[in-house]
C-alpha positions as CSV (number, residue, x, y, z in Angstrom):
1,M,115.1,90.2,71.5
2,V,117.4,88.7,74.1
3,T,120.0,86.3,72.7
4,I,122.4,83.7,74.1
5,K,125.2,86.2,73.4
6,D,123.5,88.8,75.6
7,I,123.2,86.4,78.5
8,A,126.8,85.3,78.0
9,E,128.0,89.0,78.2
10,K,125.8,89.6,81.3
11,T,127.0,86.5,83.2
12,G,130.6,86.4,82.0
13,F,130.2,82.7,80.8
14,S,131.0,81.6,77.3
15,R,128.2,81.2,74.7
16,G,128.7,77.5,74.7
17,T,128.3,77.3,78.4
18,V,125.2,79.4,78.3
19,D,123.7,77.4,75.5
20,R,124.3,74.1,77.4
21,A,122.8,75.5,80.6
22,L,119.7,76.8,78.9
23,H,119.0,73.6,77.1
24,G,119.9,71.2,79.9
25,R,122.9,69.6,78.3
26,P,125.5,67.8,80.5
27,G,128.8,69.2,81.6
28,V,127.7,72.4,83.3
29,N,128.1,73.1,87.0
30,P,124.7,73.3,88.8
31,Q,125.5,76.7,90.3
32,T,126.4,78.0,86.8
33,V,123.0,76.6,85.5
34,R,121.2,78.5,88.3
35,V,122.9,81.7,87.5
36,V,122.3,81.4,83.8
37,M,118.6,80.5,84.3
38,Q,118.1,83.4,86.7
39,V,119.7,86.0,84.4
40,A,117.8,84.6,81.4
41,A,114.5,84.9,83.3
42,E,115.3,88.5,84.4
43,M,116.3,89.5,80.9
44,G,113.1,88.0,79.4
45,Y,115.0,85.4,77.3
46,K,112.8,83.3,75.0
47,A,114.3,80.3,73.4
48,N,114.1,79.6,69.7
49,T,111.3,77.0,69.8
50,A,111.1,76.1,66.1
51,G,112.7,72.8,66.7
52,V,110.5,72.1,69.7
53,L,107.4,73.0,67.8
54,L,108.3,70.6,65.1
55,A,108.9,67.9,67.7
56,A,105.5,68.7,69.2
57,R,103.8,67.5,66.1
58,K,105.2,64.1,66.7
59,K,104.2,64.2,70.4
60,P,100.7,65.6,70.7
61,T,99.8,67.7,73.8
62,R,96.4,67.5,75.4
63,I,95.3,70.3,77.8
64,G,92.5,69.5,80.2
65,C,90.2,72.4,81.0
66,L,88.0,72.5,84.1
67,L,85.0,74.9,83.9
68,P,82.1,75.3,86.3
69,D,80.0,76.3,83.3
70,V,76.9,74.2,83.5
71,G,73.9,76.7,83.8
72,N,76.3,79.7,83.5
73,D,76.1,81.6,80.2
74,F,79.2,83.6,81.0
75,F,81.4,80.6,80.0
76,R,80.0,80.5,76.5
77,D,82.6,83.0,75.3
78,V,85.3,81.4,77.4
79,M,84.6,78.2,75.4
80,N,84.8,80.2,72.2
81,G,88.2,81.4,73.1
82,L,89.4,77.9,74.0
83,A,88.1,76.6,70.7
84,A,89.9,79.3,68.7
85,A,93.2,78.7,70.4
86,Q,92.9,74.9,69.9
87,K,92.2,75.4,66.2
88,E,95.2,77.8,65.8
89,L,97.6,75.4,67.6
90,S,96.2,72.1,66.3
91,C,98.9,71.9,63.7
92,Y,101.4,71.5,66.5
93,G,99.5,68.6,68.0
94,L,97.5,70.4,70.6
95,S,94.0,69.2,71.6
96,L,91.7,70.1,74.5
97,T,89.5,68.1,76.7
98,V,86.9,70.1,78.7
99,K,85.3,68.9,81.9
100,H,82.0,70.7,82.5
101,L,80.8,71.1,86.1
102,R,77.9,72.8,87.9
103,G,78.8,75.0,90.8
104,F,81.7,74.9,93.2
105,D,81.6,71.6,95.1
106,E,85.2,70.8,96.2
107,K,84.8,67.1,95.8
108,K,83.5,67.4,92.3
109,H,86.3,69.8,91.3
110,L,88.9,67.4,92.7
111,K,87.3,64.5,90.9
112,G,87.1,66.5,87.7
113,I,90.9,67.2,87.9
114,D,91.6,63.5,88.3
115,E,89.3,62.5,85.5
116,L,91.1,64.9,83.1
117,L,94.4,63.3,84.0
118,E,92.9,59.8,83.5
119,D,91.8,61.0,80.1
120,G,95.4,61.5,79.1
121,C,95.7,65.3,79.7
122,T,99.3,66.4,80.3
123,A,98.5,69.9,81.4
124,L,95.6,71.6,83.1
125,L,93.8,75.0,82.7
126,L,91.5,75.4,85.7
127,T,88.6,77.6,86.8
128,T,88.3,76.3,90.3
129,I,87.8,77.1,94.0
130,N,90.5,78.5,96.3
131,S,90.3,75.8,99.0
132,R,93.1,74.1,100.9
133,R,92.6,70.7,99.2
134,I,92.5,72.3,95.7
135,R,95.7,74.2,96.4
136,E,97.4,71.1,97.7
137,R,96.3,69.2,94.6
138,I,97.7,71.9,92.2
139,D,101.0,71.9,94.1
140,E,101.2,68.1,93.9
141,L,100.7,68.2,90.1
142,I,103.3,71.0,89.6
143,D,105.8,69.0,91.7
144,Q,105.1,66.0,89.4
145,G,106.0,68.2,86.4
146,I,102.4,68.7,85.2
147,P,101.8,72.3,84.1
148,V,98.8,73.9,85.7
149,A,97.4,77.4,85.2
150,C,94.2,79.3,86.2
151,I,91.8,81.3,84.2
152,N,88.8,83.5,85.2
153,T,89.5,83.1,89.0
154,D,92.8,82.5,90.7
155,V,94.2,80.1,93.2
156,P,97.0,82.6,94.2
157,S,98.8,80.8,97.0
158,S,99.2,77.6,95.0
159,K,102.2,76.9,92.7
160,R,100.1,77.4,89.6
161,L,102.1,78.8,86.7
162,F,100.0,81.8,85.9
163,Y,96.6,83.4,86.0
164,V,94.6,85.0,83.1
165,G,91.6,87.1,84.1
166,T,90.5,90.4,85.6
167,D,91.6,92.1,88.8
168,Y,88.6,91.2,90.8
169,Y,89.5,93.6,93.6
170,K,89.6,96.4,91.1
171,S,86.3,95.3,89.6
172,G,84.7,95.5,93.1
173,R,86.1,99.0,93.6
174,T,84.7,100.0,90.2
175,I,81.2,99.1,91.3
176,A,81.7,101.0,94.6
177,G,83.0,104.0,92.6
178,L,79.8,104.0,90.6
179,L,77.6,103.7,93.7
180,S,79.6,106.6,95.3
181,M,78.6,108.9,92.5
182,M,74.9,107.9,92.7
183,A,74.3,107.5,96.5
184,K,73.2,110.6,98.4
185,T,72.3,108.8,101.6
186,P,73.6,105.9,103.7
187,Q,73.0,102.6,101.8
188,K,71.5,99.3,102.9
189,I,73.1,96.7,100.8
190,M,72.4,93.1,99.8
191,I,75.3,91.1,98.4
192,F,74.6,88.1,96.3
193,T,77.8,86.2,95.6
194,G,78.5,83.1,93.7
195,S,80.5,81.1,96.3
196,F,82.4,82.0,99.4
197,D,85.1,79.5,98.2
198,I,85.9,81.5,95.0
199,F,88.8,83.8,95.4
200,G,87.6,86.2,92.7
201,H,84.1,86.6,94.2
202,N,85.6,87.3,97.6
203,E,88.0,89.9,96.1
204,R,85.1,91.7,94.4
205,I,83.3,92.0,97.7
206,R,86.5,93.2,99.5
207,G,87.2,95.8,96.9
208,F,83.6,97.0,97.0
209,L,83.4,97.4,100.7
210,E,86.8,98.9,101.1
211,C,86.2,101.5,98.4
212,L,82.9,102.5,100.0
213,A,84.6,103.0,103.3
214,E,87.4,105.1,101.7
215,N,84.8,107.3,100.0
216,S,83.0,107.7,103.3
217,I,79.8,106.2,102.0
218,G,77.7,105.1,105.0
219,H,76.4,101.6,104.5
220,E,75.0,98.6,106.2
221,V,75.4,95.1,104.7
222,L,72.0,93.4,105.2
223,C,73.2,90.1,104.0
224,Q,75.8,88.1,102.0
225,E,74.0,85.3,100.2
226,Q,75.5,82.5,98.0
227,T,73.7,81.8,94.7
228,L,76.2,79.2,93.5
229,D,75.8,80.9,90.1
230,D,72.4,79.3,90.0
231,N,69.3,81.3,88.9
232,I,66.8,79.1,90.9
233,I,68.8,79.4,94.1
234,G,69.3,83.1,93.5
235,Y,65.6,83.6,92.9
236,K,64.4,81.8,96.0
237,S,67.0,83.5,98.2
238,A,66.2,87.0,96.8
239,C,62.4,86.6,97.2
240,A,62.8,85.9,100.9
241,L,65.4,88.6,101.4
242,F,63.4,91.3,99.6
243,S,60.4,90.4,101.7
244,D,62.5,90.7,104.9
245,H,64.3,93.9,103.9
246,P,62.0,96.1,101.8
247,D,64.2,99.1,102.8
248,V,67.2,97.8,100.7
249,T,68.8,100.6,98.6
250,T,71.6,98.7,96.8
251,V,71.8,95.2,95.4
252,F,75.3,93.9,94.5
253,I,75.2,90.7,92.3
254,V,78.8,89.5,92.5
255,A,78.7,86.6,90.1
256,G,76.1,84.3,88.5
257,G,72.4,84.1,89.3
258,V,71.6,87.5,87.8
259,Y,68.3,86.4,86.2
260,G,67.0,84.9,89.4
261,V,67.9,87.9,91.6
262,C,66.5,90.4,89.1
263,K,63.3,88.4,88.5
264,A,62.7,88.4,92.3
265,L,63.4,92.1,92.5
266,V,60.9,92.9,89.7
267,E,58.2,90.8,91.4
268,S,59.0,92.1,94.9
269,G,56.9,95.2,94.9
270,L,59.5,97.2,96.8
271,P,58.5,100.7,97.6
272,A,61.5,102.1,95.8
273,K,63.8,100.6,93.2
274,P,67.3,100.0,94.7
275,H,70.6,100.5,92.8
276,V,71.5,97.3,91.1
277,F,75.0,96.3,89.9
278,S,76.2,93.1,88.3
279,F,79.0,91.7,86.2
280,D,79.3,90.4,82.6
281,D,77.3,91.0,79.5
282,I,75.4,87.8,79.2
283,P,71.8,88.0,77.7
284,D,70.1,88.1,81.0
285,T,72.2,91.0,82.2
286,V,71.7,92.9,78.9
287,R,67.9,92.4,79.2
288,Y,67.8,93.8,82.7
289,L,70.0,96.7,81.7
290,K,67.7,97.6,78.8
291,D,64.7,97.3,81.2
292,G,66.4,99.7,83.7
293,V,66.5,97.1,86.5
294,I,70.3,96.9,86.5
295,D,72.1,100.3,86.7
296,A,75.5,99.1,85.4
297,T,77.5,95.9,84.8
298,V,81.3,95.3,84.6
299,T,82.7,92.8,82.2
300,Q,85.9,90.7,82.1
301,W,86.8,89.7,78.6
302,P,85.7,86.0,78.7
303,Y,86.9,85.2,75.1
304,D,90.4,86.4,75.9
305,Q,90.5,84.4,79.1
306,G,89.9,81.2,77.2
307,Y,92.1,82.1,74.2
308,Q,95.1,83.5,76.1
309,G,94.9,80.8,78.8
310,V,95.5,78.1,76.2
311,K,98.1,80.0,74.2
312,R,100.1,80.9,77.3
313,L,99.9,77.4,78.7
314,F,101.0,75.9,75.4
315,D,104.0,78.3,75.3
316,A,105.0,77.2,78.8
317,I,104.7,73.6,77.8
318,I,106.9,74.2,74.8
319,E,109.6,76.0,76.8
320,K,109.5,73.2,79.4
321,N,109.9,70.5,76.8
322,G,112.8,72.3,75.3
323,N,114.6,72.9,78.6
324,T,115.2,70.4,81.4
325,N,116.1,73.2,83.7
326,F,112.8,74.9,83.1
327,V,112.2,78.1,85.1
328,P,108.6,79.3,84.4
329,R,108.2,82.9,83.4
330,N,105.5,85.2,84.6
331,R,102.7,84.8,82.1
332,N,100.0,86.5,84.2
333,L,97.5,88.5,82.1
334,I,95.3,90.9,84.0
335,L,92.4,92.2,81.8
336,S,91.0,95.6,82.5
337,P,87.3,95.8,83.4
338,L,84.9,97.6,81.2
339,I,81.7,99.4,82.4
340,Y,78.4,99.0,80.6
341,I,75.1,100.9,81.1
342,K,71.8,101.1,79.4
343,E,72.9,103.9,77.1
344,N,75.7,102.1,75.4
345,I,73.8,99.0,74.4
346,R,73.6,98.6,70.7
347,S,70.1,99.1,69.4
348,G,68.4,95.8,68.7
349,S,71.3,93.7,69.9
350,D,72.3,91.7,73.0
351,T,75.9,93.0,72.8
352,M,77.3,96.1,74.1
353,E,79.9,98.7,73.3
354,A,82.5,99.9,75.8
355,L,81.7,103.2,77.6
């Protein structure tokens, strides 16, 4: 554990100077403060927050969570993680307000952010789109001193403090790797994504296509269709596309809408079943894995996204409150994807074990 003494020895400043610099007390040259803060960050210094935690009980913290979870079963476990973290930290005055949205409409996401702030939230945990206006809004809030972090999908070019979730690019490559082991002929591929404005969805597609090319798997992308994580939209789109392209050999479901796409596939009467790949282990996915419609799915630890997102944001808030010269540490948490297939579904259960 790095101490003030360690930083003093590294910088050549006295312990008193280092202590004052770390805690924003007066009488320290600004250049000295910058040096101390930089060295502290590089060494992984973590302040003794006991006093700050005690103070937090007297000044409650409310974190606003924005989730596009309406009609999307994936976020059920994210919500469970959020609730667990809130319960654990409630003794320190932490509470959560969750704004539930359907889909990825930019105006609704911006309005949701503003409504959370109007409700008295002093920090934000977002699952949102990677658009210019969203990035600008996040940057504005950070510049105003409001901590903002992302879970599930990132807004990487913004000033957000950190991201908790999977490496979407690696997840896409994982699906391509599975297809490369199965495919013996050039593939005709349909891609059903959630939204072209979601960074993570686009990264999955990029990883998938780049890995296929690297593995010299011949392929033609027949279409890239948005489902907006909606089963009805996915079903209608897939019905039309399967009718237009009965020669499809691979269906890549990048995000939500799994039930709709798979239902359309089952009803399509295609001459040969295509390879089908999806993400997550929601009940619809499990069902179609058991039925042999989906070949494999890759999951992303939703509970941990919610739990670790809240915990890490609260830690950042505590550090910021205890230090007027706050320099945010890297709290990114990249969760490794897990592969699930029909053979590792627990008998009689809608949950699965890691392969």
